[in-house]
N, C-alpha and C positions, 0 to 999 in steps of 0.2 A: 205521639209527638217525636219528630226526628231530633237527632243530637244537635243539629244546627239551630232548629227552632228553640230547643231547650236552652242552648247557649245564649241566643239573642234575648230570650225572655229573662234569663238570669241576669244578664248585664243591664237590661232595662230596669229590672227590679232593684238592682244595686243603686242605679242612678236615682230611682224614685225614693230610695231610703236615705239619700243624701251623700252617698259615696261618690267622690269625683272620679268617675271612670271615663277616660277619653276614648274616642274611636281607635286610636293607636294602641292603647292598652287592651282594648277588646281583641284586637288582632294578635297582640302578643300572647294573650291568654289562649287563643286558638292554637298558636304555635307551640305553647307550653304543653297543652293537654295532648297534642299529637305525639309527645315524647314519653307519655306515661301510659301504663296499662289502665284502660278504662274500667276494668274490673276491680282495680285497687282504688277503693273509694277515698281512702285517706291520702293516697298519692294524688288523686284528682283534686281533692280539697287543697293540698299544698301547692299544686300547680296554679290553681286559680288565685289563691291568697298571695302567692309571690308576685303576681302580675297586676293585681287590681287593688290590693289593700295597702294604703300608704301610712296609716296611723293605727296604733293600738286601740284608739277609741272607736275605730270603724270595725274592729274584728267581731264584736258581738252581733252586729247587724248582718255581717257577711255570713257568719256561721248559721244564723237563723234562716237566712234565705237559701243557703246551700242545702240545709236539711229539707227544705221544701222542694227545691228544683232537682235535687239529686238524692232522693230518699233511699234508705237502705233496702226497703221493700216497697212493693206496690200492692195495695189491697190487703189481702190476708196472707200473701206469700211470705215465706220465711227464707232467709239466707241459708245456704248449705251449712255454714259454720255455726248457725244458731239452731239447726234442726233438732239436734239431740236435746238441747236445753228446753226448747219449747215442748218437745214430746214428753220429757221428764216432768215438766210442770203440769201438763194435762193428765199424765198418768197418776201423779200424786193427788190430783183432784178426784179423778175417777176412782182411785183406790179407797177413797173415804166413803163410797156409797154404802158399803156394808157395815160401817161403824156407827154405833149409836151416837148421835150428835149431842154435844153439850147443850144444856138448857139455854135457849135464846141465842144460840150460835149457828152460823151457817158452816157446815163441814167443809164445803168447797173453799169458802173464804179462809177458814183456819188452815187449810192445806196450802193455800197461796201465801199466807203470812209466814207459815213455817218455812216454805221454800224461799221467800224473800229474806228471812233472817239468815238462812244458810248462805245465800249468795252475798249478802252484805258482809257477813263475817269473813267470807273468802275473798271478797273484792273482785268477784267474777263479773266483769263488765259485759261480756257477751251474754251471759246468762241473765243479767239484769235487763238487758234490752229485750230479750225474748219474753221475759216475765212481764215487762211493761206492756208489750203488745198483747199478751194474753189477758192481762188485767183490763186494758182498755176495751178489748173486744167483749169482755164479760160484764164490766161494770161501768163503762164510759158512755153508753148509749142511752138515749131517751127518745120517745116518740115526739115528733114535731108536727109536720103536716101529713095528711094521708099519703102513704107511699114513701115517706122520707123519715129520716132519723137525725138527731143531733148528737154531737159528741161533746163530752165535758171531762176535763181533767179533775175537777173538784170532786165529783162523785167517786172517781177511782181512788184518789188520795184519801178521801174520807173513809172509804171502805177498808183500804189496806192500813191506813194510819201508820206509815213507816216510822214516824218519830216516836211512837209509843213502844217500839221494839228496843229502844236504847238500853234500858235497864237489863233486859234479857241478854242482849249482845255483850254488854260489859261483863256480865257474869260468866259468859262463855269464854270471852277473850282473855279475861283476867283470872281464870281459874288457877288457884294456887298462888296468886300474886297479891301483894299488899294493896289494899284499896286506898284511894286518896293521894297517892304519890304521882310521880312523873309518868309512870306507865299508864295510869288511868287517864291522865290529861291527854297524853298522846293518843290513846285508844279512842277517847271521846271525840277528839278533833278529827281523827281519821274516819270514824263512823259517821260523824256529822256531815263530812264532805261526801261520803258515799251515799248517804240518804238524800242529800241535795241533788247529787248527780242522777239518782234514780227518779226523783221528782221531775227533773228536767227531761228525762227520757219519756216519762208519761206525757208531759206537756207536748213534747215534740211529736209523739205518735198521734195524739189527738189533733194537733195542728195538721199533720200529714193527711189524716182521714178527712178532715174538713176541706182541705185543699183539693182532694180528689173529687169531692162531691160538689163544691161550690166554685172551683176555679182557682188556679194558683195566684193570679194577679190580685184577686179580691182578698184572699187571706194574707198575702204578702203585705198589702197596704195596712191591714188591720193589726198584724202581729209584730211589726218591726218598728221600734222607736228610732227616731233620728239619732245620729251620733251626738255626744254631749255638747260639742261645740256648735251644733245647729239646733239645739233645744230652744224653743221660743221662751224667752223670759216670762212672758205673760201666761204661759201654760206649763211652767215648770212645776214638777211635783216636789214633795219634801225630799225624796231620794235624789232628785236631780240637783236640788240646791245643796244637799250635803256633798255631792260630787263636785259641784262648782266651787266649793270652798278650797279644794285642792288645786283648781285651775286659776284662781284669781291672783295668787301671789306672783307668779311669773308675769302676768299681764301688768300688775302694778309696777314691777321693776322696769318693764319695757316702757310704760307710759312715763315714768319719772325720767328715764334716760333720754327719751325722745324730747320731752319738754326742756330738759337741761341743755341738750345739744342744740335745739332751736334757739335758745337764748344765747348760747355761745356764738352761733353764726350771725345772730342779729346784733350783737354788741361787741364792737372791736376793742373796747377798753378806752381809757382816758387818753387824750392827746398828749404825746411826748413832745413838748415844745422845743426842748434842747436838740433832740435828734432831727426834728423837722427843720429848724433853722440851719443846723449844720449841713443837712442835705441840700438846702436851697442855695448854698454858696456855689455849687456847681452849675446852677442855672441863673446866675446873676442876681441872687437874692430873692428869686420868685419861688415860693413853695409849691412846686408842681405836684409833689408827692408828700402826703402827710404821714407821719409815723405815730403809732399808738402804743401805749403800754399794754402788756398782756392782761387780759381780764382776770380778776381773782376767781378761783374756783367758787362756784355758787350753786347751791341747790335751790330750785325755784320754790315759791310759796304757792299753795293751792287752797282754793275755796270751793267747796262742793255744796250745791244747793239741790236738795233731793225731794221730789214729790213722793210722799209716803201714804197717799190715799189708797182706799181699798181697790180701786180700779187698776192700780199698777202695783199691787202688793208684792207679787213675786219679783218684779223688776226692782222694786225698792229694796227687797231683801238682798238681791245680788249687788246693787249699788252700794249698800251699806257694807257688805263684805269687801267690795273694792275700796271703799273709803278706809276701812279698817286696815287693809294691806298697804295703802298708800302712805301711811304715817312714816314708814321707814325710808321712803324715797324722796321726801320733800323736807326742806328746812322747817316748814310750818304748814300744818294742815288744819283747817277749820271747816267743820261740817255743819250744815244747817238743814233742817227738815221742815216741811210745811204741808198743811192741808188747806185751811183757810187763814192761817197765820203761821208765822215762822218762829222757830226756836233753835238755838245753837245746841247741837248734840255732841260736840267735841268731847265734853266731859265724860260721856259714856264709853269712849274709846281710848281711855288712858292706857299707857304701856303696862303690859302684864295682865290686862283684863281679858277674860275669855269672851270670844265674839258672841257666843250664844247668850251668855249672861248680859252682855252689853245690849243686845237687841231686846231682851226681856225687860230690862230696866227702861230702855227707850220707849217701848210700847206703853209702859205704866206711868212714866214720869214726864215725858216730853210734852211741852205745851204747844201743840201744833193745831189744836181745834178750839175755836172760839164760838162760832156761830153755826150750829147745825151740822158741821162736819162735811159740808160739800166743798169740793176743791174750788179755790178761788185764787188764781195766779196773780191777778192784779192786786188784791189785798195783801198777799204774801210778799210780792215784790216791793210794794210801798212800805210794808212793815220792816223788811230787811234794810231798805235804804234809810229808814228812820232810826232803827235801833243798832244796826251793825255796819254803817257806812265805812267805818274805819277798818273793816276787815279786808277791804280791797284796796290795791294801790298799784303803782307801776311795776312792781316785781311779782304781781299775782297772776296766776292762771285761774280763770273762772270756769267751772264745769257745772252745767245745769243738766239735771236728769229728770225727765218727765214727759208726759204725753201731750202737753200744751192744750189740754181740754179744761176750760175754765167755767163750764156750766153757764155760758153766755154772760158772765160777769165782766167787769172792767178789766182791761189788759195792762194798764200802767206802762205803755210802751215808752213814753218820754223818760220815765224813771229807769227802765231797763237800759235805754240808750245811754243815759248818763253813767250807769254802772259799767257798761261794756267799754265806754270810752276811757275809763279810768284804769283798766287792767291791761296787762301785756298781751294776754291771749284769752279768748272766750270761746267756749264750745257748748253745744247743746246736743245731747243724745236722746233720741225719741224711740221708745220701745214699740211703737205702732208701725205697721207696714206703711210704706209711703203712699200706697193707694188709698189709705184711710185718712190721710192728712186733709185738713180743710173740709171734712165732712162733719155734719152735726155741729157741735160746739167747739170743734178743733180750731185753734188759731195758729197752726204750725207755720204757715207761710208768713203771717204777720210777724211772729217772733223770729222766724228764720231770716228775715231781712235785717234784723238787728244783731242776732247772734247766729253764726253759721250752724245749721241744724243737720244732724246726720241720723239716718235710720240705724238703730242699734237694737236688734231683736234677739241676738244670740251672741255667744262668745266669738264665733267666726267674724261677725261684723264688727265687734269691739276690737278684735285683733287687727282687722283691716283698717279701722279708724286710727289705731295707734301707729300702724306702719306708715300711714299717709301724713302724719303730723310733720310739718317742716318741708 
Protein backbone atom coordinates (compact mmCIF):
# COMPACT_ATOMS: atom_id res chain seq x y z
CA UNK A 1 0.00 0.00 0.00
CA UNK A 2 1.42 3.38 -1.02
CA UNK A 3 1.72 6.25 1.46
CA UNK A 4 -1.03 8.14 -0.38
CA UNK A 5 -3.41 5.17 -0.17
CA UNK A 6 -2.56 4.71 3.49
CA UNK A 7 -3.25 8.40 4.17
CA UNK A 8 -6.59 8.30 2.32
CA UNK A 9 -7.63 5.14 4.15
CA UNK A 10 -6.63 6.60 7.51
CA UNK A 11 -8.64 9.79 6.96
CA UNK A 12 -11.65 7.76 5.80
CA UNK A 13 -11.37 5.58 8.92
CA UNK A 14 -11.28 8.69 11.12
CA UNK A 15 -14.47 9.95 9.51
CA UNK A 16 -16.05 6.53 9.94
CA UNK A 17 -15.21 6.64 13.65
CA UNK A 18 -17.06 9.95 14.04
CA UNK A 19 -14.19 12.42 13.85
CA UNK A 20 -15.15 15.51 11.80
CA UNK A 21 -12.25 15.61 9.33
CA UNK A 22 -12.95 17.92 6.39
CA UNK A 23 -11.24 17.63 2.97
CA UNK A 24 -9.27 20.80 3.75
CA UNK A 25 -7.99 19.28 6.99
CA UNK A 26 -6.98 16.15 5.09
CA UNK A 27 -4.90 18.33 2.76
CA UNK A 28 -3.43 20.17 5.75
CA UNK A 29 -2.38 16.79 7.18
CA UNK A 30 -0.53 15.97 3.93
CA UNK A 31 1.32 19.28 4.13
CA UNK A 32 2.17 18.63 7.78
CA UNK A 33 3.57 15.12 7.26
CA UNK A 34 5.70 16.45 4.41
CA UNK A 35 7.58 18.47 7.03
CA UNK A 36 8.41 15.57 9.37
CA UNK A 37 10.68 12.58 9.11
CA UNK A 38 8.44 9.64 8.19
CA UNK A 39 10.77 7.34 10.10
CA UNK A 40 9.91 9.30 13.27
CA UNK A 41 6.64 7.61 14.12
CA UNK A 42 5.78 9.88 17.06
CA UNK A 43 6.50 12.93 14.95
CA UNK A 44 4.15 11.57 12.30
CA UNK A 45 1.50 10.98 14.95
CA UNK A 46 1.87 14.55 16.22
CA UNK A 47 1.62 15.98 12.69
CA UNK A 48 -1.62 14.14 12.05
CA UNK A 49 -3.07 14.91 15.49
CA UNK A 50 -2.33 18.61 15.12
CA UNK A 51 -4.34 18.84 11.91
CA UNK A 52 -7.30 16.47 12.34
CA UNK A 53 -8.03 16.16 16.08
CA UNK A 54 -10.26 18.94 17.40
CA UNK A 55 -11.29 17.62 20.80
CA UNK A 56 -9.67 15.59 23.59
CA UNK A 57 -12.64 13.22 23.35
CA UNK A 58 -11.53 12.30 19.81
CA UNK A 59 -7.96 11.41 20.78
CA UNK A 60 -8.53 7.77 21.90
CA UNK A 61 -10.15 6.87 18.56
CA UNK A 62 -7.39 8.69 16.69
CA UNK A 63 -4.64 6.82 18.54
CA UNK A 64 -6.30 3.44 17.98
CA UNK A 65 -6.63 4.04 14.24
CA UNK A 66 -3.12 5.47 13.97
CA UNK A 67 -1.75 2.25 15.50
CA UNK A 68 -3.61 0.28 12.84
CA UNK A 69 -2.71 2.36 9.79
CA UNK A 70 0.85 3.22 10.85
CA UNK A 71 1.98 0.24 12.97
CA UNK A 72 5.48 0.15 14.49
CA UNK A 73 6.16 -3.17 12.76
CA UNK A 74 4.67 -5.29 10.00
CA UNK A 75 4.28 -9.04 10.44
CA UNK A 76 7.04 -10.42 12.68
CA UNK A 77 9.54 -7.67 11.84
CA UNK A 78 11.10 -5.78 14.74
CA UNK A 79 12.20 -2.17 14.84
CA UNK A 80 15.96 -1.65 15.08
CA UNK A 81 15.56 0.03 18.44
CA UNK A 82 13.72 -3.00 19.82
CA UNK A 83 15.97 -5.68 18.34
CA UNK A 84 18.14 -6.06 21.41
CA UNK A 85 15.16 -6.33 23.77
CA UNK A 86 13.43 -8.92 21.59
CA UNK A 87 16.61 -10.96 21.26
CA UNK A 88 17.20 -10.83 25.01
CA UNK A 89 13.63 -12.00 25.65
CA UNK A 90 14.05 -14.95 23.29
CA UNK A 91 17.43 -15.84 24.77
CA UNK A 92 16.00 -15.79 28.29
CA UNK A 93 13.38 -18.27 27.18
CA UNK A 94 15.85 -20.48 25.30
CA UNK A 95 18.20 -20.39 28.30
CA UNK A 96 15.62 -22.21 30.37
CA UNK A 97 15.75 -25.32 28.20
CA UNK A 98 18.40 -27.04 30.36
CA UNK A 99 16.78 -26.08 33.67
CA UNK A 100 14.50 -28.49 35.46
CA UNK A 101 11.02 -26.96 35.32
CA UNK A 102 9.05 -26.31 38.45
CA UNK A 103 6.14 -28.77 38.87
CA UNK A 104 3.17 -27.71 36.77
CA UNK A 105 5.00 -24.70 35.31
CA UNK A 106 6.09 -23.79 31.80
CA UNK A 107 9.77 -22.72 31.97
CA UNK A 108 9.39 -20.51 28.89
CA UNK A 109 6.45 -18.76 30.50
CA UNK A 110 8.37 -18.31 33.76
CA UNK A 111 11.20 -16.71 31.82
CA UNK A 112 8.83 -14.30 30.10
CA UNK A 113 7.21 -13.37 33.40
CA UNK A 114 10.62 -12.75 34.96
CA UNK A 115 11.56 -10.57 32.02
CA UNK A 116 8.22 -8.74 32.25
CA UNK A 117 8.76 -8.05 35.94
CA UNK A 118 12.17 -6.55 35.23
CA UNK A 119 10.86 -4.33 32.45
CA UNK A 120 7.93 -3.15 34.55
CA UNK A 121 10.23 -2.28 37.44
CA UNK A 122 12.54 -0.37 35.10
CA UNK A 123 9.72 1.31 33.16
CA UNK A 124 11.35 0.29 29.87
CA UNK A 125 8.66 1.09 27.29
CA UNK A 126 10.63 -0.17 24.27
CA UNK A 127 11.38 -3.44 26.02
CA UNK A 128 7.74 -3.88 27.00
CA UNK A 129 6.66 -3.38 23.38
CA UNK A 130 9.11 -6.04 22.22
CA UNK A 131 8.01 -8.41 24.95
CA UNK A 132 4.35 -7.82 24.07
CA UNK A 133 5.04 -8.87 20.47
CA UNK A 134 6.97 -11.94 21.63
CA UNK A 135 4.17 -12.93 23.99
CA UNK A 136 1.45 -12.45 21.36
CA UNK A 137 3.40 -14.54 18.85
CA UNK A 138 3.82 -17.34 21.44
CA UNK A 139 0.51 -17.32 23.33
CA UNK A 140 -1.93 -15.20 21.33
CA UNK A 141 -2.77 -17.53 18.46
CA UNK A 142 -5.36 -20.27 18.14
CA UNK A 143 -6.45 -22.34 15.12
CA UNK A 144 -9.54 -21.06 13.37
CA UNK A 145 -10.32 -22.37 9.88
CA UNK A 146 -7.96 -24.64 7.90
CA UNK A 147 -4.94 -22.60 6.87
CA UNK A 148 -5.88 -19.69 9.13
CA UNK A 149 -5.33 -18.68 12.72
CA UNK A 150 -6.98 -16.26 15.10
CA UNK A 151 -5.36 -13.90 17.57
CA UNK A 152 -6.53 -13.19 21.11
CA UNK A 153 -5.23 -10.80 23.75
CA UNK A 154 -7.10 -12.63 26.51
CA UNK A 155 -4.99 -15.77 26.22
CA UNK A 156 -1.78 -13.71 26.33
CA UNK A 157 -2.79 -11.73 29.41
CA UNK A 158 -4.10 -14.85 31.12
CA UNK A 159 -0.78 -16.63 30.53
CA UNK A 160 1.40 -13.74 31.72
CA UNK A 161 -1.00 -12.48 34.40
CA UNK A 162 0.93 -9.19 34.80
CA UNK A 163 -1.35 -8.01 37.61
CA UNK A 164 -0.17 -10.91 39.80
CA UNK A 165 3.37 -9.50 39.68
CA UNK A 166 2.40 -6.51 41.83
CA UNK A 167 3.47 -7.99 45.18
CA UNK A 168 6.82 -9.10 43.77
CA UNK A 169 7.46 -5.74 42.15
CA UNK A 170 6.61 -3.85 45.33
CA UNK A 171 9.09 -5.96 47.30
CA UNK A 172 11.81 -5.14 44.80
CA UNK A 173 11.00 -1.46 44.44
CA UNK A 174 10.50 -0.84 48.16
CA UNK A 175 13.50 -2.87 49.38
CA UNK A 176 14.62 -1.24 52.63
CA UNK A 177 11.71 1.23 52.71
CA UNK A 178 8.79 1.29 55.11
CA UNK A 179 5.67 -0.42 53.79
CA UNK A 180 2.24 1.17 53.89
CA UNK A 181 3.43 4.75 53.55
CA UNK A 182 3.52 7.32 50.78
CA UNK A 183 6.34 5.52 48.98
CA UNK A 184 4.25 2.37 48.63
CA UNK A 185 1.21 4.27 47.38
CA UNK A 186 3.28 6.07 44.75
CA UNK A 187 4.99 2.84 43.70
CA UNK A 188 1.71 0.96 43.48
CA UNK A 189 0.14 3.68 41.36
CA UNK A 190 3.16 3.82 39.04
CA UNK A 191 3.28 0.05 38.59
CA UNK A 192 -0.47 -0.11 38.01
CA UNK A 193 -0.11 2.42 35.18
CA UNK A 194 2.80 0.47 33.66
CA UNK A 195 0.86 -2.80 33.80
CA UNK A 196 -2.14 -1.15 32.14
CA UNK A 197 0.16 0.26 29.44
CA UNK A 198 1.62 -3.19 28.81
CA UNK A 199 -1.86 -4.69 28.50
CA UNK A 200 -2.70 -1.99 25.95
CA UNK A 201 0.46 -2.93 24.01
CA UNK A 202 -0.69 -6.55 23.88
CA UNK A 203 -4.15 -5.53 22.67
CA UNK A 204 -2.63 -3.22 20.05
CA UNK A 205 -0.35 -5.95 18.69
CA UNK A 206 -3.22 -8.44 18.51
CA UNK A 207 -5.30 -5.85 16.70
CA UNK A 208 -2.43 -5.18 14.27
CA UNK A 209 -2.06 -8.86 13.42
CA UNK A 210 -5.79 -9.28 12.87
CA UNK A 211 -5.79 -6.21 10.62
CA UNK A 212 -2.97 -7.64 8.49
CA UNK A 213 -4.95 -10.84 7.97
CA UNK A 214 -8.53 -9.53 7.78
CA UNK A 215 -8.09 -6.04 6.35
CA UNK A 216 -7.64 -2.65 7.95
CA UNK A 217 -11.14 -1.35 7.24
CA UNK A 218 -12.86 -4.27 8.90
CA UNK A 219 -10.86 -4.23 12.11
CA UNK A 220 -11.02 -0.42 12.26
CA UNK A 221 -14.83 -0.51 12.31
CA UNK A 222 -14.86 -3.24 14.97
CA UNK A 223 -12.21 -1.85 17.32
CA UNK A 224 -13.00 1.86 17.52
CA UNK A 225 -15.86 3.20 19.57
CA UNK A 226 -17.30 6.56 18.60
CA UNK A 227 -16.34 9.64 20.64
CA UNK A 228 -18.33 10.15 23.80
CA UNK A 229 -20.42 12.95 22.31
CA UNK A 230 -21.58 10.58 19.54
CA UNK A 231 -22.33 7.50 21.65
CA UNK A 232 -25.92 6.47 21.01
CA UNK A 233 -27.90 6.82 24.24
CA UNK A 234 -29.82 3.62 23.53
CA UNK A 235 -26.54 1.67 23.19
CA UNK A 236 -24.54 3.34 25.95
CA UNK A 237 -22.63 1.05 28.28
CA UNK A 238 -22.21 1.48 32.02
CA UNK A 239 -18.78 3.08 31.43
CA UNK A 240 -20.28 5.44 28.84
CA UNK A 241 -22.95 6.59 31.28
CA UNK A 242 -20.32 7.18 33.95
CA UNK A 243 -18.41 9.40 31.53
CA UNK A 244 -21.61 11.20 30.51
CA UNK A 245 -22.10 12.31 34.10
CA UNK A 246 -19.13 14.61 33.65
CA UNK A 247 -20.50 16.02 30.40
CA UNK A 248 -24.06 16.71 31.53
CA UNK A 249 -23.48 19.66 33.89
CA UNK A 250 -22.10 22.04 31.22
CA UNK A 251 -25.05 21.10 29.00
CA UNK A 252 -27.51 21.86 31.80
CA UNK A 253 -25.96 25.30 32.32
CA UNK A 254 -26.21 26.07 28.61
CA UNK A 255 -29.82 24.88 28.43
CA UNK A 256 -30.80 27.05 31.39
CA UNK A 257 -29.04 30.07 29.90
CA UNK A 258 -30.67 29.60 26.51
CA UNK A 259 -34.19 29.30 27.90
CA UNK A 260 -33.68 32.34 30.15
CA UNK A 261 -32.34 34.39 27.22
CA UNK A 262 -35.28 33.37 25.05
CA UNK A 263 -37.68 34.49 27.74
CA UNK A 264 -35.92 37.88 28.00
CA UNK A 265 -36.18 38.39 24.24
CA UNK A 266 -39.84 37.41 24.19
CA UNK A 267 -40.94 39.55 27.15
CA UNK A 268 -40.22 43.29 27.07
CA UNK A 269 -41.50 44.02 30.55
CA UNK A 270 -44.62 45.85 31.75
CA UNK A 271 -45.81 49.00 29.93
CA UNK A 272 -44.35 52.23 31.38
CA UNK A 273 -47.44 54.41 31.01
CA UNK A 274 -45.83 57.65 32.18
CA UNK A 275 -42.89 57.46 29.76
CA UNK A 276 -45.19 56.45 26.91
CA UNK A 277 -47.50 59.47 27.48
CA UNK A 278 -44.54 61.84 27.81
CA UNK A 279 -43.07 60.59 24.55
CA UNK A 280 -46.42 60.97 22.78
CA UNK A 281 -46.39 64.77 23.36
CA UNK A 282 -43.91 65.15 20.53
CA UNK A 283 -46.34 63.43 18.15
CA UNK A 284 -49.48 65.36 19.08
CA UNK A 285 -50.49 62.98 21.85
CA UNK A 286 -50.42 59.92 19.59
CA UNK A 287 -48.35 57.14 21.25
CA UNK A 288 -46.44 55.96 18.19
CA UNK A 289 -43.76 54.36 20.37
CA UNK A 290 -44.48 52.49 23.58
CA UNK A 291 -42.01 52.32 26.46
CA UNK A 292 -41.66 49.36 28.80
CA UNK A 293 -40.09 48.81 32.16
CA UNK A 294 -37.05 46.52 32.20
CA UNK A 295 -38.08 42.96 33.00
CA UNK A 296 -37.01 41.69 36.38
CA UNK A 297 -34.31 39.01 36.39
CA UNK A 298 -36.03 35.67 36.22
CA UNK A 299 -34.96 32.08 35.99
CA UNK A 300 -37.48 29.98 34.08
CA UNK A 301 -39.37 27.07 35.55
CA UNK A 302 -38.93 23.63 34.07
CA UNK A 303 -41.09 20.51 33.99
CA UNK A 304 -39.49 17.32 32.71
CA UNK A 305 -41.60 14.29 31.76
CA UNK A 306 -39.43 11.25 31.11
CA UNK A 307 -40.16 7.78 29.72
CA UNK A 308 -38.28 5.31 31.94
CA UNK A 309 -39.41 2.07 30.30
CA UNK A 310 -36.88 -0.67 29.54
CA UNK A 311 -36.83 0.13 25.81
CA UNK A 312 -35.18 3.48 26.51
CA UNK A 313 -33.40 2.57 29.76
CA UNK A 314 -30.00 4.05 28.87
CA UNK A 315 -31.62 7.21 27.49
CA UNK A 316 -33.74 7.50 30.63
CA UNK A 317 -30.58 7.20 32.73
CA UNK A 318 -28.98 10.08 30.86
CA UNK A 319 -32.10 12.27 30.99
CA UNK A 320 -32.33 11.74 34.73
CA UNK A 321 -28.71 12.85 34.98
CA UNK A 322 -29.67 15.93 32.97
CA UNK A 323 -32.64 16.56 35.25
CA UNK A 324 -30.39 16.26 38.28
CA UNK A 325 -28.01 18.86 36.84
CA UNK A 326 -30.81 21.24 35.77
CA UNK A 327 -31.88 21.92 39.36
CA UNK A 328 -29.22 24.62 39.70
CA UNK A 329 -30.20 26.41 36.49
CA UNK A 330 -33.92 26.95 37.02
CA UNK A 331 -36.02 28.66 39.66
CA UNK A 332 -38.08 25.49 39.97
CA UNK A 333 -37.61 22.05 38.46
CA UNK A 334 -40.25 19.36 38.71
CA UNK A 335 -39.53 15.98 37.23
CA UNK A 336 -42.00 13.22 36.37
CA UNK A 337 -41.40 9.67 35.17
CA UNK A 338 -43.80 7.24 33.55
CA UNK A 339 -44.22 3.81 32.01
CA UNK A 340 -47.97 3.23 31.97
CA UNK A 341 -48.71 5.81 34.66
CA UNK A 342 -46.89 8.85 35.93
CA UNK A 343 -45.30 9.75 39.25
CA UNK A 344 -43.41 12.82 40.40
CA UNK A 345 -39.76 12.00 41.06
CA UNK A 346 -38.58 15.46 42.14
CA UNK A 347 -38.27 14.19 45.73
CA UNK A 348 -35.49 11.82 44.73
CA UNK A 349 -33.32 14.70 43.47
CA UNK A 350 -33.20 16.87 46.57
CA UNK A 351 -30.10 19.07 47.01
CA UNK A 352 -27.13 17.19 48.39
CA UNK A 353 -28.36 13.76 47.28
CA UNK A 354 -25.93 11.57 45.36
CA UNK A 355 -27.21 10.97 41.82
CA UNK A 356 -26.55 7.20 42.00
CA UNK A 357 -28.48 6.91 45.27
CA UNK A 358 -31.30 8.97 43.79
CA UNK A 359 -31.65 6.65 40.81
CA UNK A 360 -31.52 3.57 43.03
CA UNK A 361 -34.37 4.92 45.15
CA UNK A 362 -36.30 5.94 42.06
CA UNK A 363 -36.15 2.43 40.61
CA UNK A 364 -37.38 0.93 43.89
CA UNK A 365 -39.97 3.48 45.03
CA UNK A 366 -41.37 5.40 42.06
CA UNK A 367 -44.96 4.51 41.14
CA UNK A 368 -44.62 4.40 37.35
CA UNK A 369 -46.13 0.97 36.59
CA UNK A 370 -49.78 0.06 37.16
CA UNK A 371 -50.92 -2.37 34.47
CA UNK A 372 -48.37 -4.86 33.12
CA UNK A 373 -45.47 -2.47 32.68
CA UNK A 374 -46.03 -1.80 28.96
CA UNK A 375 -45.42 1.79 27.90
CA UNK A 376 -48.65 3.73 27.50
CA UNK A 377 -48.17 7.38 26.58
CA UNK A 378 -51.88 8.12 26.46
CA UNK A 379 -52.60 6.84 29.97
CA UNK A 380 -49.51 8.62 31.31
CA UNK A 381 -50.47 11.95 29.71
CA UNK A 382 -54.03 11.70 31.04
CA UNK A 383 -52.73 10.84 34.51
CA UNK A 384 -50.37 13.82 34.44
CA UNK A 385 -53.15 16.21 33.42
CA UNK A 386 -55.42 14.83 36.13
CA UNK A 387 -52.93 14.74 39.01
CA UNK A 388 -50.34 17.40 38.20
CA UNK A 389 -52.04 20.00 36.00
CA UNK A 390 -50.88 22.73 38.38
CA UNK A 391 -47.24 21.94 37.61
CA UNK A 392 -47.39 23.79 34.28
CA UNK A 393 -48.19 27.43 33.64
CA UNK A 394 -47.24 30.46 31.56
CA UNK A 395 -43.72 30.60 33.07
CA UNK A 396 -43.01 26.91 32.47
CA UNK A 397 -40.80 25.25 29.90
CA UNK A 398 -41.99 21.69 29.24
CA UNK A 399 -39.45 19.05 28.19
CA UNK A 400 -40.71 15.58 27.18
CA UNK A 401 -38.16 12.79 26.75
CA UNK A 402 -39.15 9.51 25.13
CA UNK A 403 -39.42 7.47 21.95
CA UNK A 404 -43.19 8.09 21.41
CA UNK A 405 -43.89 4.35 21.18
CA UNK A 406 -47.18 3.64 22.96
CA UNK A 407 -47.71 -0.05 22.12
CA UNK A 408 -50.70 0.89 19.91
CA UNK A 409 -52.52 2.37 22.90
CA UNK A 410 -54.44 5.65 23.05
CA UNK A 411 -52.39 8.80 22.49
CA UNK A 412 -54.42 11.43 24.41
CA UNK A 413 -53.53 14.10 21.84
CA UNK A 414 -56.26 16.58 22.98
CA UNK A 415 -54.90 16.47 26.53
CA UNK A 416 -51.33 16.97 25.34
CA UNK A 417 -52.47 19.89 23.16
CA UNK A 418 -54.09 21.56 26.16
CA UNK A 419 -50.90 21.11 28.20
CA UNK A 420 -48.69 22.51 25.41
CA UNK A 421 -50.97 25.56 25.07
CA UNK A 422 -50.55 26.37 28.76
CA UNK A 423 -46.74 26.53 28.83
CA UNK A 424 -44.30 29.11 27.51
CA UNK A 425 -42.16 26.59 25.57
CA UNK A 426 -42.54 22.88 24.89
CA UNK A 427 -39.95 20.51 23.42
CA UNK A 428 -39.83 16.76 22.80
CA UNK A 429 -36.50 14.90 22.51
CA UNK A 430 -36.69 11.47 20.85
CA UNK A 431 -33.71 9.06 21.19
CA UNK A 432 -34.62 7.03 18.11
CA UNK A 433 -33.19 7.73 14.63
CA UNK A 434 -35.57 9.80 12.55
CA UNK A 435 -35.74 6.97 10.01
CA UNK A 436 -37.47 4.81 12.66
CA UNK A 437 -40.16 7.35 13.47
CA UNK A 438 -43.70 6.30 12.52
CA UNK A 439 -42.65 2.66 12.16
CA UNK A 440 -44.48 0.00 14.15
CA UNK A 441 -46.16 1.57 17.19
CA UNK A 442 -44.34 4.89 16.91
CA UNK A 443 -46.56 7.99 17.03
CA UNK A 444 -43.70 10.44 16.53
CA UNK A 445 -45.31 12.55 13.80
CA UNK A 446 -48.66 12.70 15.62
CA UNK A 447 -47.02 13.98 18.79
CA UNK A 448 -44.59 16.10 16.77
CA UNK A 449 -47.48 18.15 15.39
CA UNK A 450 -48.37 19.16 18.95
CA UNK A 451 -44.94 19.47 20.56
CA UNK A 452 -41.92 20.15 18.30
CA UNK A 453 -39.92 16.91 18.27
CA UNK A 454 -36.16 16.64 17.81
CA UNK A 455 -33.98 13.60 17.26
CA UNK A 456 -31.63 13.36 20.25
CA UNK A 457 -29.54 10.18 20.12
CA UNK A 458 -26.30 11.49 21.60
CA UNK A 459 -24.63 14.41 23.34
CA UNK A 460 -23.72 16.07 20.04
CA UNK A 461 -27.38 16.25 19.01
CA UNK A 462 -28.40 17.46 22.46
CA UNK A 463 -25.77 20.20 22.21
CA UNK A 464 -27.09 21.17 18.77
CA UNK A 465 -30.64 21.31 20.14
CA UNK A 466 -29.53 23.62 22.97
CA UNK A 467 -27.70 25.90 20.54
CA UNK A 468 -30.77 26.27 18.30
CA UNK A 469 -33.18 27.24 21.07
CA UNK A 470 -34.30 30.77 20.43
